[in-house]
N, C-alpha and C positions, 0 to 999 in steps of 0.2 A: 215169887221168890224172895226171901228177903235179901235186904242189900249187903247182911254179913251173913256169912259161911264160915263154918271154923272145920277145918280137914284136920283129924287128930286119928289117934286109936286109943283102944283099950289098952286099958293097964300105963298108959303114960303121965308120968307125974307133971309135965309141963304143959299136957294137954287137960288135964283136971286143972291145973292153974289157969289157965286162959280161960276153959269153961267157967270158971268163978267170977273172973273179971266180966266176961260178956254178960253172965246173969247179973253182976252188980250196974254195969252203966249202961247197956241196953237189953233191959231184962223182956225176954218173948220174943224181941226182934231178931234173932239170929237162929241159925240152923245148921247142924253138926253131921258131916259127912265122914265115915268111916275110910280112912285111907286103903284100908285092906280090901275093900269091899269093889277095888277095880284094878285090873292090872296097870292101866295108865295113870291113876291116881299114884299108884305105890311108886311106879317110875319118875313120876314128875316129883314127887313131895315127899316118898318114905322115909327119907332120910334127915328132913325139915321139918316134921310136926312140933306142935303143932302150925299150921298155915291158915291165917286170916287172908281171907279174899273179902273186897268191897265191890259190889258190883262187878262181881266175876273176873277181876283182877287181883292180882296178888297184894297184899298192901304188906304183909308181915310175917316172920315165921321166929319160934322158938317163945319169943313173948309178945304178947299184947302192948301194943305202944300206944294207951287209952289217951293222952294229950291228943296227939296226930290222929287217931280213930274218930274221935270226937267232933274235932275239927273237920276232916272231911265228910262225916256224915252230915255235918251242916250244910254243907254245900248240895246244891242241886248234882242228881245224876247227869256224867257226861261232862261237867265242869272240870277243867283240870285242876290235878292236885298237885301240892308242893313236893 
């Protein structure tokens, strides 16, 4: 599994923007999950998409924080983040 997962939804303009950012800063190193594919995802993230997960932990939502994401990706998995 990639370290970066984007939880998004079809037709969401912020999701499309987030996908573009991830394609630019971590091309081919992220996965997309449709929030509407699972009831639990809808419950947990449905009103906050897009949501970026890093190593399975929520990293942010609505916008990709590029500088912070790149900094955190430079850290080994499991190392504490700021």
